VMD Tcl script that draws the C-alpha trace (Angstrom):
set ca {
  {128.86 114.71 107.27}
  {126.29 112.73 105.72}
  {126.48 110.56 102.41}
  {123.52 109.00 100.70}
  {123.75 105.17 100.62}
  {120.29 104.36 99.73}
  {116.57 104.75 99.45}
  {113.65 102.83 101.31}
  {111.53 100.73 98.77}
  {109.31 98.78 101.27}
  {108.26 99.19 105.00}
  {106.74 96.25 106.88}
  {105.19 97.77 109.87}
  {104.34 94.79 111.83}
  {107.86 93.72 112.09}
  {109.43 97.38 111.93}
  {111.75 96.33 109.00}
  {112.50 98.56 106.09}
  {113.75 97.41 102.64}
  {116.47 99.67 101.39}
  {117.97 99.66 97.97}
  {121.72 100.54 98.29}
  {123.68 102.93 96.32}
  {126.66 102.63 98.67}
  {128.14 100.29 101.03}
  {126.50 99.86 104.58}
  {127.72 97.81 107.46}
  {126.54 96.95 110.97}
  {127.55 99.25 113.56}
  {127.58 102.23 111.41}
  {125.26 105.35 112.05}
  {122.58 106.23 109.49}
  {119.81 108.89 109.26}
  {116.74 108.23 107.43}
  {114.98 111.49 105.92}
  {111.81 112.03 104.21}
  {108.86 114.38 103.87}
  {107.58 113.30 107.37}
  {110.55 111.10 108.30}
  {113.85 112.19 110.24}
  {115.81 110.14 112.54}
  {119.23 108.62 113.31}
  {120.13 105.21 114.59}
  {122.81 102.51 114.46}
  {122.71 99.73 111.81}
  {121.96 96.61 113.82}
  {120.23 93.59 112.23}
  {120.75 93.54 108.51}
  {119.57 90.76 106.27}
  {119.50 89.94 102.32}
  {117.18 87.13 101.39}
  {116.65 86.23 105.03}
  {120.34 85.70 105.48}
  {122.19 87.91 108.09}
  {125.11 90.13 106.68}
  {127.33 92.36 108.31}
  {128.23 94.39 105.12}
  {126.14 95.05 102.01}
  {127.40 96.48 98.91}
  {125.96 98.89 96.08}
  {123.10 97.59 94.17}
  {121.88 95.01 96.87}
  {118.55 95.45 98.58}
  {118.60 94.70 102.35}
  {116.03 94.46 105.10}
  {117.02 96.61 108.06}
  {115.30 96.96 111.45}
  {114.48 100.36 112.00}
  {113.44 102.27 115.31}
  {110.63 104.37 113.61}
  {108.23 104.21 110.73}
  {109.57 105.00 107.38}
  {107.94 105.40 103.96}
  {108.89 104.36 100.42}
  {111.28 107.15 98.82}
  {112.75 108.07 102.14}
  {116.47 108.59 101.64}
  {119.15 106.82 103.76}
  {122.43 108.65 104.57}
  {125.46 107.35 106.42}
  {126.47 109.58 109.23}
  {130.37 110.00 109.09}
}
mol new
graphics top color blue
foreach p $ca { graphics top sphere $p radius 0.5 }
foreach p [lrange $ca 0 end-1] q [lrange $ca 1 end] { graphics top cylinder $p $q radius 0.2 }
display resetview
């Protein structure tokens, strides 16, 4: 089962990091799926930062930087895989 937890707002291609505005809670070690018009992949949440500080859990309303395994685009949806 998948539950929407956020949306991609930025992507920094040189460092492979996505900026994600959260609509739900997200923690390190959880599995997410990022899906968009040309994007669709699953990965585990590894390194996650807020304002250059590492966090293990982020809450709804926060914007996090998340290392991603593939290119993502603004507007792609982030789902938590349960």
